[in-house]
N, C-alpha and C positions, 0 to 999 in steps of 0.2 A: 472446348476444342481445343484440344492439346497437341503440338503439332514439338521431335523430340528434335534437333538438330546434330548428328559429334561428324566426327575427321578432318575437325579441322588441328592444326598443330602451328612444327616449328619445319621449314625446311629450307635450300637454296636456291638460288635464282638457276631456274634453268627445269630445274624438278617438275613434281607430279602431286598433287591428290585431289580425292571424291573423296565430296562431304555426304554424308546421305541423313534424308529429312521423314520420320518413322512419322505418321497417322495410324487419325483411329478408325478413317474410311477412304471411298474413293471424295473431294473433296472440289474441285471442280480443275478452272486452273491454277497450278503454281508456280513458284520461282523466286527467286534468286535477291536478295540485297542484302548488301555490308557498309556495311563503316566505317570509315578510317577514322587517324587522330583529329579533332577535332575539328570534322567535317563533318558535312550535312549524308546521312540513309540515301548511297544512290541503285541504282536498278543497277544487274545483272544480267540479267535472262529470268526466261519468263516460257511456258510449258504449257497446251494446251489441256482441256479434258480427254482428251486420244490423245494426245501424248502425237500426235499429225500435224503439232503446228509448233518452232518454236523462232524463240526472238532471243537476241543478246546485243547491249547494249559495247558498240563500237570493239569500248578499249580491252572486249577479251572477247570480240569474233575473233574462230579462224584457231582459238587457245581452248577455248570451256567447250566441253561438254555439257547439253541436262538429258536425261534423257526421265521415265516416272515405270516403276514396276506398277501394276496396280490388281494384278494377282498380292503385293504385299502392303505395296500401298506408301511404296513403301519412292520417295524423291530422294535422286541422283544429282550431283555435280561434280563432272569430272573436270579438273584446272592440269592442265601443261601447260609449256614453259612460264613459270610462273618466275613471276617479277620482284625487283621488292615490291613498287607501286600497291600491289596485291593484298598487297598486307592489309589487315582492316577483320573487322564484324562479321561474317556472316551470320544471318539470319534467313531460313526460311516461314515462306508466306501462305494462304492457301485461303479459295478464295472463289465465287461463283463465276465474276466476271476475270478472273486475272489478267494478264497486258502486264506495262509497265510500269502504270502507276500505283504504289505506293495506296495510295485512296481504295484503289480496287478490291483489294482483299483483307479477306475478316479477320484473318486465324493466322497466326504466326507461330516461331519458334525461340525459341532462349536465344539461339547465334553460337556461334564458334566462333574458335581463333583461330588464324590461319598470318605467322609467320616465313615472310621473304625474307632471308639474311641468310650470308656466308661467318 
């Protein structure tokens, strides 16, 4: 199963970006993780199979919104009020369990770079 992430880029502080992740089918729980230079990959947000439950890291809660369109088998991450510390490679993931732990995901996208800088 191959996930395809897109939508990254360079944005100024305070700006917005929307990431997308295309899946070959409706897999289950899905999530976003990120890895900044020199740091471990960390949890950002997750969404349940139905889309009825969402979870966020405290560092992004209130600024980022995760959603999914099951008709299009696509996951989204709307990122507002971006900060320089949001700079990272963002990865989408999917798996039957979902949640905030990387070990609960079986499938990963290739990553898309988000750079927040003036």
